[in-house]
C-alpha positions in Angstrom: -37.0 -96.5 -120.1 -34.2 -98.4 -118.4 -34.1 -99.1 -114.7 -30.7 -99.2 -113.1 -29.8 -100.0 -109.4 -26.9 -98.3 -107.7 -24.5 -101.0 -106.3 -23.7 -99.2 -102.9 -24.9 -101.3 -100.0 -25.7 -104.3 -102.2 -22.7 -105.5 -104.1 -19.2 -105.6 -102.5 -16.4 -105.4 -105.0 -14.3 -107.8 -102.9 -17.1 -110.3 -102.3 -19.8 -109.7 -105.0 -21.5 -113.0 -105.3 -24.2 -112.6 -102.7 -25.3 -109.1 -103.8 -25.4 -110.2 -107.4 -27.6 -113.2 -106.5 -29.9 -110.9 -104.5 -30.2 -108.5 -107.5 -31.0 -111.3 -109.9 -33.6 -112.8 -107.6 -35.7 -109.7 -107.6 -35.3 -109.0 -111.3 -32.8 -106.1 -111.6 -31.1 -106.4 -115.0 -28.9 -103.4 -114.9 -26.5 -101.9 -112.3 -24.6 -98.7 -112.0 -20.9 -99.4 -112.4 -19.8 -97.0 -109.7 -16.0 -96.4 -110.0 -16.0 -94.3 -106.9 -16.5 -97.6 -105.0 -13.1 -98.6 -106.3 -11.5 -95.2 -105.8 -13.4 -93.3 -103.0 -13.4 -89.5 -103.2 -11.5 -89.2 -99.9 -8.7 -91.5 -101.2 -8.5 -89.8 -104.5 -8.2 -86.4 -102.8 -5.6 -87.6 -100.5 -3.6 -89.1 -103.4 -3.9 -85.8 -105.3 -2.7 -83.8 -102.3 -0.1 -86.3 -101.1 0.9 -89.3 -103.1 3.9 -90.2 -100.9 2.4 -93.0 -98.8 4.4 -96.2 -98.7 2.0 -98.3 -100.9 1.1 -95.7 -103.4 4.7 -94.7 -103.9 5.9 -98.2 -104.8 6.6 -99.0 -108.4 5.5 -102.4 -109.9 5.5 -103.7 -113.4 2.3 -105.1 -114.9 3.1 -108.7 -114.0 3.9 -107.8 -110.4 0.7 -105.8 -110.0 -1.4 -108.7 -111.2 0.0 -111.0 -108.5 -1.0 -108.7 -105.6 -4.2 -109.4 -103.7 -7.3 -107.5 -104.8 -7.3 -105.1 -101.8 -3.7 -104.0 -102.6 -4.5 -103.8 -106.3 -7.5 -101.6 -105.6 -5.2 -99.2 -103.7 -2.8 -99.1 -106.6 -5.5 -98.0 -109.1 -4.7 -94.4 -108.1 -1.2 -94.8 -109.4 -2.1 -97.2 -112.3 -5.6 -96.4 -113.5 -4.9 -98.3 -116.7 -5.3 -101.5 -114.5 -8.9 -100.5 -113.7 -10.6 -102.8 -116.3 -8.4 -105.8 -115.2 -9.4 -105.1 -111.6 -13.1 -105.0 -112.5 -13.1 -107.9 -114.9 -13.9 -110.7 -112.3 -16.9 -108.7 -111.1 -18.0 -107.8 -114.6 -17.8 -111.5 -115.5 -20.1 -112.4 -112.6 -22.6 -109.7 -113.7 -22.5 -111.1 -117.2 -23.2 -114.6 -116.1 -26.2 -113.3 -114.0 -27.6 -111.5 -117.0 -27.0 -108.1 -115.4 -25.8 -105.2 -117.6 -23.7 -102.2 -116.7 -25.1 -99.6 -119.0 -24.0 -96.5 -117.1 -20.9 -95.9 -115.0 -20.0 -93.2 -112.5 -16.5 -91.8 -112.7 -14.4 -91.2 -109.6 -14.7 -87.6 -108.3 -13.0 -85.2 -105.9 -14.7 -84.6 -102.6 -13.5 -81.0 -102.5 -12.2 -78.4 -105.0 -9.6 -78.5 -107.8 -7.9 -75.2 -107.1 -4.5 -76.1 -108.7 -3.8 -76.5 -112.4 -1.9 -79.7 -111.6 -5.0 -81.2 -109.9 -7.1 -80.4 -112.9 -4.6 -81.9 -115.3 -4.3 -85.0 -113.1 -8.2 -85.4 -113.1 -8.3 -85.1 -116.8 -5.7 -87.8 -117.3 -7.1 -90.0 -114.6 -10.8 -89.9 -115.6 -9.8 -90.4 -119.2 -8.3 -93.8 -118.2 -11.5 -94.5 -116.3 -13.6 -93.8 -119.5 -11.4 -96.2 -121.4 -12.2 -98.9 -118.8 -15.9 -98.1 -119.0 -15.9 -98.5 -122.7 -14.1 -101.9 -122.3 -16.9 -102.8 -119.8 -19.6 -102.1 -122.4 -21.0 -99.0 -120.8 -23.0 -96.6 -123.0 -22.7 -93.6 -120.7 -20.5 -92.4 -117.8 -21.6 -89.7 -115.3 -18.8 -87.2 -114.7 -19.2 -84.5 -112.1 -18.0 -81.0 -113.0 -14.8 -79.7 -111.4 -15.1 -77.0 -108.8 -12.1 -74.6 -109.1 -13.0 -73.3 -105.6 -11.9 -69.7 -106.3 -14.0 -66.8 -107.2 -11.6 -65.4 -109.8 -11.5 -68.6 -111.8 -13.7 -69.1 -114.9 -15.7 -72.2 -113.9 -16.9 -72.8 -117.5 -13.4 -72.6 -119.0 -12.0 -75.0 -116.4 -14.8 -77.5 -117.1 -14.7 -76.9 -120.9 -11.1 -78.0 -121.0 -11.8 -80.9 -118.7 -14.7 -82.3 -120.6 -13.2 -81.8 -124.0 -10.1 -83.7 -122.8 -12.5 -86.6 -121.7 -14.2 -86.4 -125.1 -10.9 -87.4 -126.8 -10.8 -90.5 -124.6 -14.4 -91.4 -125.7 -13.8 -90.9 -129.4 -14.6 -93.9 -131.5 -17.0 -95.3 -129.0 -20.8 -94.9 -128.5 -20.4 -93.6 -125.0 -22.1 -90.5 -123.7 -20.4 -88.3 -121.1 -23.1 -87.1 -118.7 -22.7 -83.9 -116.7 -24.4 -83.8 -113.3 -26.0 -81.1 -111.1 -24.2 -80.4 -107.8 -24.9 -78.7 -104.5 -22.3 -76.7 -102.6 -21.7 -76.4 -98.8 -21.8 -72.9 -97.5 -21.2 -72.8 -93.8 -23.0 -76.0 -93.2 -25.9 -75.2 -95.6 -26.3 -76.8 -99.0 -26.8 -74.3 -101.8 -26.9 -74.5 -105.6 -23.6 -75.5 -107.1 -22.2 -76.1 -110.6 -24.9 -77.1 -113.2 -27.7 -76.7 -110.6 -29.0 -73.9 -112.8 -30.8 -75.7 -115.6 -30.1 -73.0 -118.2 -26.4 -73.2 -117.5 -26.6 -77.0 -117.7 -28.3 -76.9 -121.0 -25.9 -74.4 -122.5 -22.8 -76.3 -121.3 -24.1 -79.5 -122.9 -24.9 -77.7 -126.2 -21.5 -75.9 -126.3 -19.6 -79.1 -125.5 -21.3 -81.0 -128.2 -20.7 -78.2 -130.7 -17.0 -78.1 -129.9 -16.7 -81.9 -129.9 -18.3 -82.0 -133.3 -20.8 -84.8 -132.3 -23.4 -85.6 -129.7 -20.9 -86.7 -127.1 -22.5 -85.1 -124.0 -25.8 -85.3 -122.2 -27.0 -84.7 -118.7 -27.8 -86.8 -115.5 -30.2 -85.1 -113.2 -29.8 -85.9 -109.5 -33.3 -85.5 -107.9 -31.9 -85.3 -104.4 -29.6 -82.3 -105.4 -32.6 -80.5 -106.9 -34.5 -81.1 -103.7 -31.8 -79.8 -101.3 -31.4 -76.7 -103.6 -35.1 -76.0 -103.5 -35.6 -76.1 -107.3 -38.6 -76.8 -109.4 -38.2 -80.3 -110.8 -40.6 -79.4 -113.7 -38.7 -76.3 -114.8 -35.4 -78.1 -114.6 -36.5 -80.9 -116.8 -38.2 -78.7 -119.3 -35.0 -76.6 -119.7 -32.9 -79.7 -120.3 -35.4 -81.4 -122.7 -33.8 -84.1 -124.9 -30.4 -83.4 -123.3 -31.6 -85.3 -120.2 -30.3 -88.9 -120.6 -30.5 -90.2 -117.0 -32.2 -89.4 -113.7 -30.8 -90.4 -110.3 -33.8 -91.2 -108.0 -33.1 -90.7 -104.4 -35.4 -89.3 -101.6 -34.1 -86.8 -99.0 -35.4 -84.4 -96.5 -34.4 -81.3 -98.5 -31.7 -80.4 -96.0 -29.1 -83.2 -96.1 -27.7 -85.2 -99.0 -29.6 -88.4 -98.0 -30.0 -91.3 -100.5 -33.3 -92.8 -99.4 -35.7 -95.1 -101.3 -38.2 -92.9 -103.2 -41.4 -92.1 -101.4 -40.0 -93.0 -98.0 -39.0 -89.5 -96.7 -42.3 -88.1 -95.3 -43.3 -85.7 -92.6 -46.9 -86.0 -91.3 -47.8 -87.9 -94.4 -46.4 -85.3 -96.8 -43.5 -86.3 -99.2 -40.3 -84.2 -98.8 -39.6 -84.6 -102.5 -41.8 -83.1 -105.2 -42.5 -86.3 -107.1 -45.6 -84.8 -108.8 -43.6 -82.2 -110.7 -40.8 -84.6 -111.4 -43.1 -87.0 -113.1 -45.1 -84.2 -114.8 -41.8 -82.9 -116.2 -40.5 -86.3 -117.5 -43.9 -87.0 -119.1 -43.7 -83.5 -120.8 -40.3 -84.2 -122.5 -41.2 -87.8 -123.3 -38.2 -89.0 -121.3 -36.9 -92.3 -122.5 -33.5 -92.6 -120.8 -32.2 -94.4 -117.7 -33.6 -94.2 -114.1 -31.0 -94.9 -111.5 -32.2 -95.9 -108.0 -29.9 -94.8 -105.2 -31.1 -95.8 -101.8 -27.9 -96.7 -100.0 -28.9 -94.9 -96.7 -32.2 -96.8 -96.6 -30.3 -100.1 -97.2 -27.7 -99.4 -94.5 -30.5 -98.6 -92.0 -31.7 -102.2 -92.4 -30.1 -105.4 -91.1 -28.2 -107.3 -93.9 -30.7 -110.1 -93.3 -33.6 -107.9 -94.4 -31.9 -106.2 -97.3 -32.9 -108.8 -100.0 -36.6 -108.1 -99.0 -35.9 -104.4 -99.4 -34.5 -104.9 -102.9 -37.9 -106.4 -103.9 -39.7 -103.3 -102.8 -37.1 -101.1 -104.5 -37.7 -102.9 -107.8 -41.4 -102.4 -107.5 -40.9 -98.7 -106.7 -38.6 -98.4 -109.8 -41.2 -100.1 -112.0 -44.0 -97.9 -110.6 -42.0 -94.8 -111.4 -41.4 -95.9 -115.0 -45.1 -96.8 -115.4 -46.2 -93.4 -114.1 -43.7 -91.6 -116.4 -44.8 -93.6 -119.5 -48.5 -93.6 -118.7 -49.4 -91.4 -121.7 -47.1 -93.5 -123.9 -49.2 -96.5 -122.8 -52.3 -94.8 -124.0 -50.8 -94.1 -127.4 -50.0 -97.8 -127.8 -53.7 -98.8 -128.3 -56.0 -98.0 -131.2 -59.1 -98.0 -129.1 -59.9 -97.6 -125.3 -62.8 -98.3 -123.0 -62.8 -97.4 -119.3 -64.0 -99.4 -116.3 -65.3 -97.0 -113.6 -67.6 -94.0 -113.5 -66.2 -92.0 -110.6 -63.5 -89.4 -109.9 -60.8 -91.3 -111.7 -62.8 -91.5 -114.8 -63.6 -87.8 -114.5 -59.9 -87.1 -114.2 -59.1 -89.2 -117.2 -61.6 -87.4 -119.3 -60.4 -84.0 -118.1 -56.7 -84.6 -118.9 -56.8 -87.2 -121.7 -60.3 -87.5 -123.0 -59.9 -85.3 -126.0 -56.5 -86.8 -127.0 -57.4 -90.5 -126.3 -61.2 -90.6 -126.4 -62.7 -93.8 -124.9 -65.6 -95.6 -126.7 -67.6 -95.9 -123.4 -67.1 -96.6 -119.7 -68.7 -99.3 -117.6 -69.5 -99.6 -113.9 -70.5 -102.3 -111.4 -73.4 -100.0 -110.1 -76.6 -101.0 -112.0 -78.1 -97.6 -111.2 -75.6 -95.9 -113.5 -76.1 -98.2 -116.5 -77.6 -96.3 -119.5 -76.7 -92.9 -118.0 -74.1 -90.5 -119.2 -70.9 -89.5 -117.3 -68.4 -86.9 -118.6 -69.8 -87.4 -122.1 -69.4 -91.2 -122.0 -72.3 -93.8 -121.9 -72.0 -95.9 -118.8 -72.6 -99.6 -119.6 -73.0 -103.0 -117.9 -69.6 -104.7 -117.6 -71.1 -107.5 -119.7 -70.7 -105.1 -122.6 -66.9 -105.7 -122.5 -67.5 -109.2 -124.0 -68.3 -107.6 -127.4 -65.1 -105.5 -127.6 -62.7 -106.0 -130.6 -59.5 -107.9 -129.7 -57.2 -104.9 -130.0 -59.3 -102.7 -127.6 -57.7 -102.0 -124.2 -59.6 -101.8 -120.9 -58.3 -99.1 -118.6 -59.4 -99.6 -115.0 -60.3 -96.2 -113.5 -60.9 -97.4 -109.9 -58.6 -97.9 -106.9 -59.8 -101.5 -106.6 -57.5 -102.4 -109.5 -56.7 -106.0 -108.7 -60.3 -106.9 -107.7 -61.7 -105.5 -111.0 -58.9 -107.1 -113.1 -59.8 -110.5 -111.6 -63.5 -109.8 -112.3 -62.8 -109.0 -116.0 -60.6 -112.1 -116.4 -63.2 -114.3 -114.7 -65.7 -113.1 -117.3 -63.6 -114.8 -119.9 -62.4 -111.5 -121.5 -59.0 -111.7 -123.0 -58.6 -108.0 -124.1 -55.5 -106.2 -122.7 -56.1 -104.7 -119.3 -54.2 -101.5 -118.0 -54.4 -99.4 -114.9 -55.1 -95.7 -115.0 -53.9 -93.7 -112.1 -54.6 -90.1 -111.2 -52.0 -89.4 -108.6 -49.7 -87.4 -111.0 -52.0 -85.6 -113.4 -50.8 -83.0 -115.8 -53.4 -80.6 -114.5 -55.1 -80.3 -111.1 -58.8 -81.5 -111.1 -60.9 -78.8 -109.4 -64.2 -80.8 -109.8 -64.4 -83.7 -107.4 -67.0 -86.1 -106.3 -67.3 -88.6 -103.5 -65.3 -91.7 -104.2 -67.0 -95.0 -104.6 
């Protein structure tokens, strides 16, 4: 899996150096190339509705445009989208020197609806130019929101079919995937399910577009926050998409508003407002191996700029934790033999969920009273038994005192690989419990 950080609140397109340095310092190696930062939805909509402002109505040749300052050049991108890559090139160069990739981009999008045919035609041409720029930037995917016709008598699928197939022409000859995204819709101040928020619809759209394109050109980007405000089952959504799912936008929210908070931070009386359990269960079930995009701009903007570098370190740890949880079973598959450390609830949960598929040789425990007994079908041994393990055998720690036990094992001179097992997101609920150590 690939961890990507959204640039909002971190990297300024006008003054990118500090944000890039902060990202590099905490270890982020990939950033979302968000073109809506260059061309905000409100400006795009204003241009579509009324392109007669003094600046946007001016005509410049290529040389004259290159001489303008960056702020004026940014405003002219609406009129000259073919200049987008040249505008981004200085920032992309800084990313490259810092060893930061831009694997996935987000295309500019309309804030409202595209009721007029002329608006849809403009968006098709405009976003096609953006896709060309993304290809030049080395992106392997671009997230493109569906168009909302905004009228009940309009065929939403047909509008978007024409739109996406037009974009596919711009992507021909490249390895870039065009990723559809699930949307919410505002109904009298309440957010309800919008286009592609039905997973069956989303899956059928991707399949039909790929069939008509004659190649696998389309995939799906699932926005977790949108699923949350729409009250959807994360697990069912993921299972319906299956291998079509190429990217997941991780953002926490309260289930009412379109917040973009750091995952695991939106809580009420200790209870998470996002169903992380079924999200992780779903991703494990489909063996997800795509990109995870962290979007926590609202959390960032709630902190002083002085503290944001520290927050980036936490965000990186959260992203790594999420990937580790999603790939936990893949981690078990990696090793030819397994032993466990711990003879308590976590060991019981391992045996209940994974014991048949990845059977351990034995378990060990620091409690001498348990040595020589049997627990969940495993012999409980003295930790000294770990010294006789073959080199390729992994030790999975099944106890919440991970770091303490890891230090104990290493201090014993044992060089076998050590991994942590965690039972926070099990594929099944354990009904049998016992008092924790």
